[in-house]
C-alpha positions as CSV (number, residue, x, y, z in Angstrom):
1,M,64.2,127.6,132.5
2,G,63.3,129.6,129.6
3,T,62.5,133.0,128.3
4,I,59.0,134.4,127.5
5,T,59.2,135.7,124.0
6,E,55.5,136.7,123.4
7,I,52.3,137.0,125.6
8,K,49.3,137.1,123.1
9,A,45.6,137.5,123.6
10,Q,43.6,134.6,122.4
11,K,41.2,135.3,119.6
12,R,38.3,133.4,121.1
13,N,38.5,134.5,124.6
14,K,40.0,137.9,125.1
15,N,40.4,137.1,128.9
16,R,42.9,134.6,128.1
17,V,46.5,134.9,126.8
18,S,48.8,132.5,125.2
19,I,52.3,132.3,126.3
20,Y,55.3,131.7,124.2
21,V,58.6,130.7,125.5
22,D,61.6,130.6,123.5
23,G,59.6,131.2,120.4
24,Q,57.3,128.2,121.0
25,F,53.8,128.2,122.2
26,L,53.8,126.9,125.8
27,T,50.4,127.2,127.6
28,G,47.3,129.5,127.9
29,M,46.0,131.1,131.0
30,Q,43.6,133.9,132.2
31,S,45.2,137.3,131.5
32,I,44.8,138.4,135.0
33,V,46.7,135.5,136.4
34,A,49.6,136.4,133.9
35,L,49.5,140.0,135.0
36,K,49.3,139.0,138.7
37,N,52.3,136.8,138.5
38,G,54.3,139.4,136.6
39,L,54.7,137.4,133.4
40,K,55.9,139.6,130.6
41,T,58.1,139.5,127.4
42,G,61.7,139.0,128.3
43,A,61.2,137.3,131.6
44,V,62.9,134.2,132.5
45,I,60.6,131.5,134.0
46,D,61.0,127.8,135.0
47,E,58.8,125.0,134.7
48,K,57.7,124.9,138.3
49,D,56.7,128.5,138.1
50,I,54.6,128.1,135.0
51,L,52.8,125.1,136.1
52,Q,51.8,127.1,139.1
53,C,50.5,129.9,137.1
54,V,48.5,127.3,134.9
55,H,47.0,125.8,138.1
56,E,46.0,129.2,139.4
57,S,44.3,130.1,136.0
58,E,42.3,126.9,136.0
59,C,41.2,127.4,139.4
60,A,40.1,130.8,138.8
61,E,38.2,129.7,135.6
62,A,36.6,126.8,137.6
63,F,35.7,129.0,140.3
64,D,33.8,131.5,137.8
65,K,32.1,128.6,136.2
66,C,30.7,127.4,139.5
67,I,29.7,130.8,140.5
68,A,27.8,131.1,137.4
69,L,26.0,127.7,137.9
70,L,25.3,128.4,141.5
71,S,23.7,131.8,140.5
72,R,21.1,129.6,138.8
73,G,20.3,127.5,142.1
74,L,21.8,125.8,145.1
75,K,23.9,122.6,144.4
76,T,25.7,120.0,146.5
77,R,29.3,119.3,146.9
78,R,29.0,116.3,144.9
79,E,26.9,118.0,142.1
80,I,29.7,120.7,141.9
81,Q,32.5,118.0,141.9
82,N,30.9,116.1,139.1
83,Y,30.2,119.5,137.0
84,L,33.8,120.1,137.2
85,K,34.8,116.8,136.3
86,N,32.6,116.8,133.3
87,K,34.4,120.1,132.3
88,S,37.6,118.1,132.5
89,F,39.3,119.9,135.2
90,T,42.1,118.1,137.2
91,D,41.7,116.6,140.5
92,G,43.9,119.3,142.0
93,V,41.8,122.2,140.4
94,I,38.6,120.6,141.6
95,A,39.9,120.1,145.3
96,D,41.0,123.7,145.4
97,T,38.1,125.0,143.8
98,L,35.6,123.1,146.2
99,D,37.6,124.5,149.3
100,K,37.3,128.0,148.1
101,L,33.5,127.7,147.4
102,I,32.9,126.2,150.8
103,G,35.2,128.9,152.5
104,Y,33.3,131.8,150.9
105,G,29.9,129.9,152.0
106,Y,28.7,129.3,148.4
107,L,28.7,125.6,148.8
108,D,27.1,124.2,152.2
109,D,25.4,120.9,152.3
110,G,23.7,121.5,155.4
111,K,21.9,124.5,154.1
112,Y,21.0,122.7,150.8
113,V,19.4,119.9,152.7
114,D,17.3,122.6,154.8
115,T,16.3,124.3,151.5
116,Y,15.3,121.1,149.9
117,I,13.1,119.8,152.8
118,S,11.4,123.1,153.2
119,V,10.5,123.1,149.5
120,Y,9.3,119.4,149.3
121,K,8.4,118.3,152.5
122,N,4.7,119.1,151.7
123,E,4.8,116.8,148.6
124,R,7.2,114.0,149.3
125,G,7.5,111.5,152.1
126,I,10.5,111.2,154.3
127,N,11.8,108.1,152.3
128,R,11.5,109.9,149.1
129,L,13.5,112.9,150.7
130,R,16.2,110.6,152.0
131,V,16.7,108.8,148.6
132,D,16.7,112.1,146.7
133,L,19.3,113.6,148.9
134,L,21.4,110.6,149.3
135,N,21.5,110.6,145.5
136,K,22.7,114.0,145.3
137,G,25.7,113.2,147.4
138,I,24.6,114.3,150.8
139,D,26.5,112.9,154.0
140,K,24.2,110.0,155.5
141,N,24.9,111.5,159.1
142,V,24.2,115.2,158.0
143,L,20.8,113.7,156.4
144,D,19.8,111.7,159.5
145,E,20.2,114.7,161.7
146,K,18.2,117.2,159.4
147,L,15.4,114.6,158.7
148,S,14.9,113.9,162.4
149,A,13.3,117.2,162.6
150,L,10.5,116.0,160.1
151,T,8.3,114.5,162.6
152,D,4.6,114.5,161.2
153,Q,3.9,114.2,157.7
154,T,0.1,113.2,158.2
155,D,-1.0,116.6,156.7
156,A,1.3,116.3,153.7
157,A,0.3,112.6,152.9
158,Q,-3.4,113.6,153.3
159,A,-3.0,116.4,150.9
160,A,-1.4,114.2,148.3
161,A,-4.2,111.5,148.6
162,E,-6.7,114.0,148.1
163,K,-5.1,115.3,145.0
164,Y,-4.6,111.7,143.7
165,K,-8.4,110.8,144.2
166,R,-9.6,114.0,142.5
167,S,-7.6,112.8,139.4
168,H,-8.3,109.1,139.7
169,K,-12.0,108.5,139.9
170,D,-11.5,104.5,140.1
171,C,-9.2,105.0,143.0
172,D,-9.1,102.2,145.7
173,I,-7.4,101.8,148.9
174,V,-4.6,99.5,147.3
175,K,-3.9,102.0,144.5
176,L,-4.0,104.9,147.0
177,R,-1.6,103.2,149.3
178,R,0.8,102.2,146.5
179,Y,0.8,105.8,145.2
180,L,1.5,107.3,148.7
181,Y,4.3,104.8,149.2
182,S,6.0,105.8,145.7
183,K,5.9,109.4,147.1
184,G,7.8,108.3,150.1
185,F,5.7,108.5,152.8
186,T,6.1,105.8,155.7
187,Y,3.6,103.0,156.2
188,S,2.4,104.5,159.5
189,V,1.6,107.7,157.8
190,I,-0.1,105.9,155.1
191,Y,-2.3,103.8,157.2
192,E,-3.3,106.6,159.0
193,V,-4.3,108.7,156.0
194,T,-6.3,105.6,154.6
195,G,-7.8,104.8,157.9
196,E,-6.6,101.3,158.1
197,D,-5.0,99.5,161.0
198,A,-1.3,99.0,160.2
199,D,-1.4,95.4,161.5
200,D,-4.2,94.4,159.2
């Protein structure tokens, strides 16, 4: 137990205040959280209550940072999780923030996959898409379901092949095949584009 002796706005961030208990600096938090929880000079507060206020403040700050990041483009759950870890938020704050983002619909790995496939399906093969999205932390089962709808990439591979041949005058079948494979197209699609028999 202790008595709040001073609440002072922080110089570097006017949206945060410093809380002093019994004449000693205790912690900082967002001013809106302090106001919401009725923190004021002369109030008696125990450690449990102050820790809850700090947690609430950290969650609010983490949420605001995530919204700013997401305003610049979609992110996966893992990308947001890693972002918050790099900002030194605690596991508890990260977990609560992720739940809030998901609950409000700001974070949806399924929608992320749909958008990613829509943007890149005409220039990357299914194997490349799979690796890219797995590296972004997409669940394998979710990914398998989404990619199962991507049935024919022959046109995309053909377009990639034509583009490659225009910029590589010395292009041969082996080099073209290797290029298309690096773009993630399957062997069956590659052989169809190059006009070869897959069993050759």
